[in-house]
C-alpha positions, 0 to 999 in steps of 0.5 A: 482735282488735278489740272492737266496741260496739253501742248498741242503741236500745230505742225507735224515733224516734217513741218507741214501743218496739222489740219484744222479738222484734226485739231477741232476733233481733238478739242471735241474729244476733250469736251466729251471726256472732261466736260470742258477745257480751257484753250490758250490760243496764243502760239507758243514755241517749244525748243529742246536739244536732242543728240546735238539737234535743236528742235522747235515746235509751235504749240497751243495749250489746252488745259483740262481738270479731272478728279479721276487721275487713273482714268485721265492718264489712261485716256491721255495715253490712248 
């Protein structure tokens, strides 16, 4: 069994909020695919630097478990 943490952004790169319906749809996909997930609803901040520009992201974390790593990698890549 492997654990996968998914960092789900709460806004697009232009700063506009991702619609709640879109986030709910993603959670529904995880529920259907993995039979469940753990949602860490506290807002987290990611910060990284690329080419002299500092980026900041507000994210929530979703965790799924899977015993089919090849299938899971394919699903997440899609």
